Phi, psi and omega in degrees: 000311184296320182294319179299320182291318179301316174297326180293315183290329179292322176298321176293320186296312182279337181274332184236305185292315183291315176302320184297318178295327181287327173298319178295320179296319184293319184295320185285323185265359171066015186283337184283114181268133179283142177301137182079359181258137177264124179258121184245125176266127178248119179282151179296124184291149175271138176246122171249079189219322187199198184293152184307310181300319179294319187292327182298318177288325186286322177309312184297322183294313180297320178304307183299321183290316176307313184292318184294321176293325181283339188293149183189166185301328184260007180245146169240119186256130184244121178283128177262144185254340181300152183247320180284142184308312186289334176283324178295322178296314180298317180296324175305315183293311176303326179276357183055047176286144174278326182219153175230136185249127172250148178205161180216133176243128179220160176228135179239126170293153183303330182286350179087021179277352184285168179275157180289179181270145162033081181265336188253353188251305184203352183075327180035052185290351185252031182289149172261166182301183186307130182265122180266341178296147177097351180296324180301310181298313179294329179298336177285341178271334190297329180295316179289327190256358187304311179306310189291322186287324180294325174295319186295326184259016181294322180298323179285319180301319183300337180269354179282135182250154178304140177067014174274150179260119176257133184235129170252110187258135184214157181218126180256118183247133177271151184307135172073009177247142181266345184254135176299139174285328172203134174217143193198168169229124174262129185236148172212153174253135180281132179270338180208169182296140174073011182292130182273084174270346187294317180301316177299318181296313178299319178296315182299311184292318178300320180294318178296322181286320177300312180302315180297312179303310184299321176295338181278346189290000000 
C-alpha cells in the first residue's frame, strides 16, 4: 500500500508539477519563441540633447515610444538593457533576437553648437537623407498609441529648442550580421521651444524598419 502511494505521488510530481514549473520558468525568462514570430531587441537610445540627469529619464521615454510603434501581431519586442555595443550584441544573441535596433536622438542648434550623431554605437557615416517610406504603415499604429507615445517622449520634447534641428539616427541589425540591414537619419526642424517633432521622427523610423523586416520574411 505504501509503495503504491509513493509511486502515485512520484507520478503526480513528474507528470504535473515538474512540467508546470518548467512552463512557468520559460514564461518568466521569455526564452521560448513562438513559431512565426519575429523577435526584435531594442537597445536603449542614446540622447545628445541636454544635461545627463534629464537625458537619462528622457531616453527611457524614447525607448518605450519606439517599442510601441514597432509592436505588431507578428513581432515580439524585447527591451535590451546593455549600453556598450558589444554587450548589446551579446544580449541580443542571448535573447534570441532576430533583429537588434540601435538609435540616437540628438538636437543641434542652428549655430552648430549641438552634439554630433551616434558616437558610441557605429558613427553611421554613410547615412542617406530622411526616409519617407513606411509612414503609411506606421500611421496605422499611431492612432491607438498616440497618447502614450506623446507622454513617453515628453521629457525629450521639453529639451527641444526653437530652430534646432532634431535628428533620430537608427540602425537595424540582423542576427549574426556585422552590416546593418537598414541605417538612416530622420530629421526635422522645430519651429518653437518644446515642439514635439520627436514622435514624428520615431514613427517614421519605426515604419521604415517594419517595412524592411517584413520584406526580409
